[in-house]
C-alpha positions, 0 to 999 in steps of 0.5 A: 526794913531801912527802905520802910523807915526812909518811906515817908507818910503821904496822907493820915486817914482819920475817922470822920466821926467818933463812934458813940456807945450809950448804955442804959439801965433796964427796969428788972421790976417791971412785970414785962421783964423776963427774969429766967431769960436775964438769969440765963443770959447773965450766966452765959456771959459771965459764967458761975464766978462773979468778979470785977471783969463781969458784964452783969454783976447782979447776975442779971441782964440789968443793962442794955448797950447802944451803938451809934451809926452814921445815917447820912454823910451831908447833913447841911440840908437837915434842920431841927424845927421848932414851931411856936406862936405862928413861927418856924425856927430852924436850927441847922444840924451838923451831925446825926446819929442812930442808936441801935442795939449792940449785942457784943455780950453775946460775943463774950458768951460764945467765948466763954463757952469755947473757953469751958469746952477747951479746959474740959478736954484738956482736963480729960486728956490729962488724967492719964498722961505723964507729966509733961517733958521739959521743952527747949524754947527760943527767946526772940528780942523785938528790934526797935519800932520805926515812926512809920510802923508806929503810925500803921499800928495805931491807925490799925483796926485792932488797935482802935478797938482796944483803944475803944474798949479802954475808954472809960465810961462817963456817967450821964444824969437824965432830965425828964421833959418837964425838967428845968434844965431840959427847958432851958436847953430848948430855948437855944432852938428858938431865934432870939430876935423874933420881933421881925426888926432884925431880920431885914437881911432876908431880902430874897423871895420865898423859892430862893431861900428855899434853895439856899435852905435845900440846895440840890444834892450833888450825890443825888444827881451823879446816882440819877439812873441813865436811860438806855441809849435806845430809849428817849422820853417824849421830852427829849424827843421834842429837842430833835429836828423834825425829821429824826423825830419822825424817823424815830418815832416810825422806827419804833412804831413801825405802822401808824395812821398819820392822826396818831403821828400828828398827835405825837409830834404836838399840835404846833408841828405843821402837818405839811412838813410832817407829810414831807418828811414821813415820805422819806421813811415810811410807805402808804399801805392802806392808807397807813404809814409802814416803815421802809425796809432799809431803815429796820435793816441798814446796809451791812447788816444782816438777820439775826435768824439766818445770817441773810444779808440786808438787801435780801431781807429789805427785798422780802419785806417790801414783797410782804409790804406790796402784798397788803396793798393789794388784800388785807389777808396774806399767807404766811407760806406764799411769802416764804415760797416767793421769797425763800427766807427762813420762816423766823424772818418772815414771821418777823415780817409780818408781826411788824404790820399784821396779826395772825387769824386762825385758819385765815391767815395774816391781817393788816394790823390797822383798819383802812384809813379812808379819810387820809386818802380822801384828804391827801390824793396827790400824796396817794397818787405819788406813792402809787407811782412808787408801788408800781415801781417796787412791784416791777422790781419784784416781779424780776427778782422773784420771776412773778407771773404778771398773769397770776398776780392780782390787779392793781387796786385803783391808787388804793381808792378802797380797802381790797376784798377779803379772801381767807387762806382756805378760799385761796388753797381750795382756788390753787388746788383747782388750778393744778388739777385743770393744769395736770389734766391739760398736760396729760392730754397734751402728753398723750397727743404728743406720743401718738404723733411720735409713734404715727410711723407705719411699721412694715408687716410682718416686722415686730419690734423688741420693746426695751424702755431702757434702750428704745430711742422714741421712749427717750424722746417721750421721757424728755418731752414730758419732763419739759412739761412737768418740773421733775418726772417722779414716776418709779416706771422703769426702776427696780425699786421705788428709789429714783436711782440715777438720771433716766436712761438716754438723758445724757444723750439728749439735747435738751437745755434752758434758757440756751444752757445744755443740761447739766450732764454736760459737765465741761460747762462752767455753770455745770461745775459751779452747780455741781459744787454747790449740790456736792457741798450742801449734801455733804452738810444735810443728808436729806433735803425737799426740793423746796428746802434745797431751792431756798438754800440755793437762792441764799447762795445766789445772794451771797454770789458777787453781781455777774457770777455765772449762776445767775444766767438762770438754773431751772428746777429741772437742771437742779435736779438733775445735778442732784441725781448726778452728784450720787444723790436718790429721790425717795418717794415718800408716801405722803399721806393723801390729805397732806397740805405739802407742795410739790416741791416739799413732796420731792425729797432727795437723799445722798446714797453714798458719802464714803463713810461707814454709816452709808449702809446704815443710811441707805436701810433707813431711806428704804424704810421711809420709801415705804412708810411716811412715819415710823417708830424708833423700834422699828427702825431699830429692828430693821437696821439690827437685821440688816447690819448685824447685832453689833449695831450700838446706840450711838450708830442709830442715833447718828443715822437718825440725826443726820436723816430724821427729825423726831415729832410726837413720838414718831420719826420723819424724814427731814422736811417731810414733817406737817406740823 
């Protein structure tokens, strides 16, 4: 208390504007007045007994109270206007109050109702109770009030409300519109010197006078909404340098004809300067400008979908842009196969510059701009040279075969021919069938050459495919022709159980590297570590998905790593089989659209956990069925693993190996939507 008394008052806050209440009588004789409602309200507020404290002494609601509220904090920009005889008279306003009905009488009615209920309850309980016992009470004397405590009490809300309620009412007399007193007061709204002689100080222009009369509000300027940091209006955009304007427009639009760009920049901009600036941030595709990949994916950024670094994304998007320089149509599946990127990233690339057409593919979003091609041949030639360099880089990165790549158009001299996706698929199937027939004939020819040495008469050789050296050589030579042997011959079941016999003794190599069976090489150890770590996370993978994950792994490695020396599909598959995985020969339907790599399915056979047996039973089911219902899987697991198999164990093995689609279960990577 001593510290409180010594604490000085720093600042006193007083209300800016006093509260005003206006009480007006209600005409109870008016035919629109409901007397029964008025009596009911008065009864609820004052009760049955009327006294001096009653709100409605006539037992009718015969008056209404209006309470003021502040409409605005700044009244200096408002004025009362009176137009008379061609002159506008303005009177500044120093305060504006808005009167609204006050319903404080309802609070009194609620308080009366609570008092009556409390009295009734007290009366009922006292009938059966004896006289209250005498109780000891403690008397306390209040200590003297300090000056600081008094100031806090005076400024409290309760004190102000009590003081406001104690303030006496001031009776007012109402004067009508035509009354002489009203007319007298209205004369104060007129300027006394209306002849114009005394207004010689108004020498400012009308706009300056209006600015003095209505100054801009500082509060409104502060409250003006701020646009997002990545949004610029055209007025703000034109205040930037020309290079920044072009970059911002291309980054937001992504694909734009040169004529549209000139119209956005304005008629006063030199087209030569725009051509010089656009080539720094965009590439020419079919006569239109497409923003460069490094503008959309700057250095040290990554994909929001897969986390792939910006360098890999730029290469993939450049491949899509290059494909559109060759044709108006691009197939998304072909892009995903070459770039090894996830479907979401590829879809983002295509949506930047193309629109999807059902049963055809993705078509370039803008028509061919032949007018720009004819008008600026020097720019077209320079862009053609840039695309030639990009093509050479893509051939090296993605190992594209030059014979199978489309022919280059003549410096984008005209639109490429339209080839639908169905036609591309048909051509690819025809080539695959022709290559398969050639490989079969070559394989038979080599087998006949190996069996050519004559066998002495009377000598019989016992045919054992497992130990026959000639068969091992045949298998090795056949595998040199094909990416991977999926034939089930020589196996006891439809599961490719490990490496083919004799493989370890072979001397086959790829690009100078020994086969992965030689575990001592650094390449084999690194590849084996990648395969084991991948299958510990994902128990079932197709060869296509495994190659995609391997390419992502390569992209994260530093330059000069041993895995960059060259890994063939065969080495990758052999490493998978040597790591304890098995190939599952899923019986795909004849009309499947899955590629050969998507039809090669590998699964981790033994991981060392309790789910190995359940997973092996599940994989055997899918070696005979392309899709299976859950009840069939449940019954087979119960039959093989016992009746005590819980639902959680079944859910776990399904989650590890399968996906559900349309009420059926498929091995991961095999469902074709």
